C-alpha positions as CSV (number, residue, x, y, z in Angstrom):
1,M,63.3,62.0,48.0
2,T,63.2,62.5,43.8
3,N,63.2,66.3,43.2
4,W,60.7,65.8,41.3
5,T,61.0,69.9,39.7
6,T,64.1,68.7,37.5
7,L,62.3,65.8,35.4
8,P,61.1,66.2,32.5
9,P,57.4,66.5,32.0
10,P,56.6,63.2,30.2
11,C,58.2,61.2,32.9
12,L,56.1,63.4,35.5
13,L,53.0,62.9,33.5
14,H,54.2,59.3,33.5
15,I,54.8,58.8,37.8
16,A,51.5,60.9,37.9
17,H,49.1,58.0,36.0
18,N,50.8,55.5,38.1
19,Y,50.0,57.5,41.6
20,A,46.4,58.2,40.1
21,E,46.1,54.7,39.5
22,R,47.7,53.4,42.9
23,D,45.1,56.0,44.6
24,N,42.4,54.5,42.9
25,L,41.9,58.5,41.0
26,R,39.3,58.4,38.1
27,P,41.0,58.4,34.6
28,M,39.0,61.5,33.3
29,L,41.6,63.5,35.1
30,S,43.9,65.9,32.3
31,P,46.9,66.2,32.5
32,C,47.8,69.2,33.7
33,T,45.5,68.2,36.5
34,L,47.7,65.3,37.0
35,L,50.6,67.1,36.9
36,H,49.3,70.1,39.5
37,A,48.2,66.9,41.5
38,V,51.9,65.2,41.7
39,R,53.3,67.1,44.3
40,N,50.2,66.1,46.3
41,M,50.2,62.3,45.7
42,V,54.2,61.6,46.3
43,P,55.7,61.5,49.6
44,R,56.9,64.1,51.5
45,D,58.3,63.0,55.0
46,N,62.2,62.9,54.8
47,T,62.6,61.1,58.3
48,L,62.2,57.9,56.5
49,V,65.3,59.1,54.4
50,R,67.1,59.9,56.7
51,A,66.7,56.7,58.9
52,G,67.4,54.6,55.6
53,L,70.8,56.8,55.3
54,Q,71.8,55.6,58.8
55,E,70.6,51.8,58.0
56,L,72.9,52.3,54.9
57,R,76.0,53.7,56.7
58,R,75.4,50.9,58.9
59,R,75.5,48.8,56.4
60,L,78.7,49.6,54.3
61,P,81.9,47.8,54.5
62,P,84.6,49.2,56.3
63,G,86.9,52.0,54.3
64,W,83.3,52.6,52.4
65,S,81.4,56.2,53.4
66,A,78.3,57.7,52.2
67,S,77.3,61.5,52.2
68,P,73.8,63.3,51.7
69,Q,73.6,65.3,48.7
70,D,70.5,67.2,47.7
71,G,66.9,65.9,48.4
72,A,67.6,62.3,48.9
73,A,70.3,61.7,47.0
74,V,73.6,59.8,48.2
75,E,77.3,60.2,47.2
76,V,78.5,57.0,48.3
77,T,82.7,56.8,47.9
78,A,84.9,53.5,48.2
79,P,88.0,53.6,49.9
80,D,90.3,54.1,46.6
81,R,87.8,57.5,46.5
82,R,85.6,56.2,43.6
83,K,82.3,57.8,43.8
84,G,79.1,56.9,43.2
85,S,75.4,57.9,43.5
86,L,72.1,56.6,44.6
87,A,68.8,58.1,45.3
88,L,66.7,56.6,47.7
89,E,63.1,56.5,47.0
90,A,61.0,56.5,50.3
91,R,57.3,54.8,50.8
92,A,55.8,54.5,53.4
93,R,53.8,51.4,52.6
94,L,54.3,49.0,49.4
95,T,53.0,46.1,48.3
96,P,53.9,43.4,45.1
97,K,51.4,45.1,43.3
98,D,52.8,48.5,43.8
99,V,56.2,47.4,42.3
100,P,55.6,47.5,39.0
101,P,54.5,51.2,38.6
102,L,57.2,52.4,41.1
103,V,59.9,50.7,39.0
104,D,58.3,52.4,35.7
105,G,58.7,55.9,37.5
106,L,62.2,54.8,38.6
107,T,63.4,54.8,35.1
108,C,63.7,59.0,35.1
109,E,66.4,58.1,37.5
110,R,69.7,59.6,37.0
111,A,71.5,58.1,40.2
112,T,70.7,54.3,41.1
113,P,67.7,54.2,42.9
114,V,67.4,52.7,46.8
115,V,63.7,51.8,47.6
116,V,63.2,52.6,51.4
117,A,60.8,51.6,53.6
118,S,60.1,50.7,57.1
119,F,59.2,47.5,56.1
120,L,59.4,45.4,53.1
121,T,57.7,41.7,53.3
122,E,59.2,39.1,51.6
123,S,57.1,39.2,48.5
124,T,57.7,42.8,47.7
125,R,61.2,42.2,48.1
126,A,61.2,39.4,45.8
127,R,59.2,41.9,43.4
128,L,62.1,44.3,43.4
129,R,64.4,41.5,42.8
130,E,63.1,40.5,39.7
131,R,63.0,44.2,38.5
132,G,66.8,44.7,39.6
133,V,65.7,47.5,42.1
134,S,67.9,47.8,45.1
135,F,65.9,48.1,48.4
136,L,66.6,48.7,52.0
137,D,64.3,48.6,54.9
138,L,64.9,49.4,58.7
139,T,64.5,46.1,60.1
140,G,67.5,45.6,58.8
141,N,66.4,43.5,54.8
142,A,68.8,44.5,51.8
143,R,70.1,44.9,48.7
144,I,71.8,47.1,46.9
145,V,73.8,47.1,43.8
146,L,75.8,49.5,43.1
147,P,78.3,49.3,39.4
148,V,80.3,51.9,40.0
149,P,82.5,52.0,42.1
150,G,81.2,47.9,42.6
151,L,79.2,47.9,45.7
152,F,76.8,45.0,46.6
153,I,75.3,44.4,49.7
154,E,72.5,41.6,51.0
155,A,71.7,41.4,54.3
156,Q,68.3,39.8,55.7
157,G,66.2,41.0,58.4
158,A,62.8,40.3,60.3
159,S,60.4,38.7,57.7
160,E,57.0,40.4,60.2
161,D,56.5,44.4,60.1
162,P,57.4,44.7,64.2
163,N,55.4,48.0,63.7
164,R,52.2,46.6,62.4
165,E,49.0,47.7,63.1
166,E,46.5,45.4,65.7
167,R,44.1,44.4,62.6
168,P,42.8,40.9,61.3
169,A,45.6,39.2,59.7
170,R,45.1,39.0,56.0
171,S,46.8,35.3,54.9
172,L,46.0,32.3,52.8
173,R,45.6,30.2,56.3
174,G,42.0,29.0,57.0
175,P,40.0,26.8,55.7
176,K,37.3,29.4,53.6
177,A,40.7,31.3,52.7
178,G,41.8,27.8,50.9
179,R,38.4,27.5,49.8
180,V,38.6,30.9,47.6
181,V,42.5,30.1,46.6
182,R,41.5,26.4,45.3
183,A,39.0,27.8,43.4
184,L,40.7,30.5,41.7
185,I,43.6,28.0,40.5
186,E,41.6,25.5,39.3
187,L,38.7,27.8,37.6
188,K,39.9,28.2,33.8
189,A,37.0,31.3,33.7
190,A,38.2,34.2,36.6
191,P,34.9,34.2,39.0
192,G,33.0,37.2,40.3
193,V,32.4,38.0,44.1
194,R,29.2,36.6,44.3
195,E,29.7,33.6,41.9
196,L,33.0,32.7,44.2
197,A,31.4,32.9,47.2
198,A,28.4,30.4,46.2
199,L,30.6,27.5,44.6
200,T,33.3,27.9,48.2
201,K,30.0,28.7,50.5
202,T,31.4,31.5,51.7
203,D,30.1,34.7,52.5
204,A,30.7,37.5,49.5
205,G,32.2,39.8,52.3
206,Y,34.9,37.3,53.2
207,V,35.8,36.4,49.5
208,S,36.1,40.6,48.7
209,R,38.7,40.6,51.5
210,V,40.6,38.1,50.0
211,L,40.3,39.1,46.4
212,S,42.2,42.4,47.6
213,F,44.8,40.9,49.6
214,L,45.7,38.9,46.7
215,D,45.3,41.8,44.3
216,S,47.5,43.9,46.5
217,E,50.0,41.1,47.0
218,A,49.8,40.8,43.2
219,L,48.9,37.2,42.9
220,I,45.6,38.4,40.5
221,T,45.0,41.1,38.3
222,R,41.3,43.2,38.3
223,V,39.9,45.5,36.2
224,G,40.4,48.9,38.5
225,R,39.0,47.0,41.8
226,G,36.0,44.8,40.1
227,R,36.0,41.7,37.9
228,I,39.5,39.1,38.2
229,A,41.1,39.6,35.0
230,S,43.7,37.1,35.4
231,V,44.8,34.8,38.1
232,D,48.7,33.7,38.6
233,W,47.8,30.0,40.1
234,P,51.5,28.9,40.2
235,T,52.7,31.2,42.5
236,L,49.3,31.6,44.3
237,L,49.8,28.0,44.5
238,R,53.1,28.2,45.9
239,R,52.1,30.8,48.0
240,W,49.0,29.2,49.7
241,A,51.9,26.3,50.8
242,E,53.8,28.5,52.3
243,E,51.1,30.1,54.4
244,A,49.0,27.1,55.1
245,P,50.9,23.7,55.1
246,L,49.7,20.8,55.2
247,D,50.1,20.1,58.7
248,A,47.8,22.9,59.2
249,R,45.2,21.9,57.1
250,G,45.0,18.3,58.6
251,K,45.5,16.4,61.5
252,L,48.8,13.5,60.2
253,R,48.2,10.3,62.1
254,T,51.5,7.9,60.7
255,F,50.9,3.7,60.2
256,L,52.5,1.3,58.4
257,E,51.5,-1.2,55.7
258,P,54.0,-4.1,56.0
259,R,53.1,-5.7,52.7
260,G,53.6,-2.5,50.7
261,L,52.2,0.6,49.0
262,S,50.2,-2.2,46.0
263,M,48.7,-4.0,49.3
264,L,46.9,-0.7,50.1
265,Q,45.9,0.2,46.6
266,T,44.2,-3.4,47.0
267,R,42.5,-2.5,49.9
268,L,41.7,1.0,49.1
269,A,39.6,-0.2,45.9
270,K,37.5,-2.0,48.6
271,L,37.3,0.5,51.3
272,D,33.6,1.9,52.2
273,A,34.7,5.3,53.5
274,L,35.8,8.8,51.6
275,Y,38.8,9.1,51.2
276,A,41.0,11.1,49.0
277,I,44.8,10.2,47.9
278,T,47.2,12.5,47.7
279,G,51.3,13.2,47.6
280,S,53.7,10.7,46.1
281,L,50.8,8.5,45.1
282,A,48.5,10.8,43.2
283,A,51.8,12.7,42.0
284,A,53.0,9.1,40.4
285,T,49.9,8.5,38.5
286,L,50.3,11.9,36.4
287,A,53.9,13.3,36.9
288,P,55.9,10.8,37.8
289,L,59.4,11.4,39.4
290,A,60.4,8.2,41.1
291,P,58.3,5.3,42.5
292,A,56.2,6.0,45.4
293,R,57.1,4.8,49.4
294,L,55.0,7.0,51.1
295,A,51.1,7.1,51.1
296,T,49.1,10.4,51.7
297,L,44.8,9.6,52.6
298,W,42.9,12.7,53.4
299,V,40.0,11.0,55.5
300,R,37.3,12.2,57.8
301,D,38.0,9.8,60.7
302,A,42.1,7.9,60.9
303,D,41.2,5.7,63.5
304,T,38.5,3.7,61.2
305,V,39.9,3.5,57.8
306,A,43.7,2.7,59.8
307,A,41.1,-0.2,60.8
308,S,39.7,-1.0,57.6
309,L,43.0,-0.6,56.0
310,A,44.3,-3.0,58.7
311,L,46.8,-0.6,58.9
312,R,49.4,-0.2,61.9
313,S,50.4,2.5,64.3
314,A,54.6,3.9,63.7
315,D,56.2,6.6,64.4
316,A,59.4,5.3,62.3
317,G,59.6,3.6,59.0
318,A,55.7,5.1,58.4
319,N,54.6,4.4,54.6
320,V,51.4,5.5,55.3
321,V,49.7,9.4,56.7
322,L,46.2,9.7,57.1
323,A,45.3,13.1,57.2
324,E,42.0,13.8,59.1
325,A,40.9,17.1,57.0
326,V,40.2,20.1,58.7
327,D,37.9,21.1,55.9
328,E,35.6,18.8,54.0
329,S,37.1,20.6,50.4
330,A,40.0,18.8,50.5
331,F,37.4,15.6,48.9
332,D,35.9,18.1,46.4
333,R,36.3,16.9,43.1
334,A,38.1,14.1,44.0
335,L,38.7,11.5,40.5
336,Q,38.3,8.0,39.8
337,R,40.8,6.5,38.0
338,D,41.4,2.8,38.7
339,G,38.8,2.3,41.4
340,L,40.5,4.2,43.5
341,W,39.6,7.5,44.7
342,Y,42.2,10.7,44.2
343,A,42.3,14.3,44.7
344,T,43.0,17.5,42.2
345,P,46.1,17.9,41.3
346,A,46.1,21.4,42.5
347,Q,45.0,19.7,46.0
348,V,47.9,17.3,45.4
349,A,50.4,19.8,44.6
350,V,49.8,21.9,47.9
351,D,50.1,18.6,50.0
352,L,53.6,18.1,48.0
353,L,55.1,21.1,48.4
354,T,55.3,20.7,52.3
355,S,55.1,17.3,52.6
356,P,58.4,15.4,54.2
357,G,61.3,13.5,52.1
358,R,61.1,14.4,48.2
359,G,57.7,15.7,48.4
360,P,58.4,19.6,47.5
361,Q,60.7,18.4,44.3
362,E,57.6,16.1,43.4
363,G,55.0,19.5,44.3
364,D,57.4,21.3,41.6
365,E,57.5,18.1,39.3
366,L,53.4,18.2,39.3
367,I,53.7,22.0,39.1
368,D,55.9,21.8,35.5
369,W,53.1,19.0,34.6
370,M,49.9,20.9,35.4
371,K,51.6,24.3,33.6
372,A,51.7,21.6,30.5
373,N,48.6,20.6,30.8
374,E,45.7,23.2,32.2
375,G,43.5,22.0,29.5
376,Q,43.1,18.3,31.5
377,W,42.7,19.7,34.9
378,R,41.2,23.9,35.2
379,R,37.7,23.6,34.5
């Protein structure tokens, strides 16, 4: 870890403010108090640094060596005897939200910093990568770039923390989380906790926990721990798709309409049942990438709808997917165009991102359209 006594006061003060914000300390603390308190805010455990050094040595190419220096400094020596310096920055826990203040604090370092942790989530690693900061965790995830003497290491470790405590999973999987996420994506003005709870028919306590999770993952920004200041809706939408793929949000059944999708649309216009077109057929009305070859519909009862539309059950060669919705929110705010009912663009995009075939590419195209036309779909 950093030898804090060697850093100039401006750097110390900057780092102190970052730690104070992280630990929710009130900004009324004076600069002198912050500088005095910084020693109690920074990590002191050298065990993680030593373990990080061992992991670094294990990852070095043949002929390379790493020697500990003062504090958490490491001297790296190449086979031709050229040397470089790394500074191991140990963090017991690091979330995506913690990355910007951490990186700001690293601007004072002389050696190339390497963030070391027991485990770094994929989203945290992505944030570090975006900021050009090297990292290493004890499960084997690593990306280290040392310009001199010229070292590049990238390795894949665990995707989940093997030592996580037993506690309720924090994710975007499940109907309640989906309703909260979709509301955050679709609303122009970010709502408060109680308003969001009422809109999504979810209890305020659960909404508060979801918002805390999204805040820690830097998917939303908040004023302190309260009002939502902004929502990174494209990243949030993609994260929702990753954690709650299409087949987790509905029971999928495949069918064949032998006379093609145009006949399906003709029959849908006369269908006396709740449905919402999603997937490629819906995306083609907003951001066409290519003619739709697969129709996906949210329905309540696949058997009833299939019989009404005269669809044939098919495992191979299917051109219609009926998705029995786990949650009624799939139909919320459906839009009628040319006599047919379509799911909202946000719902269509998240469905496409984990659909088969070219669905993910169509999802990317639709998200680009959504970025350019927010006024047409956000409310």
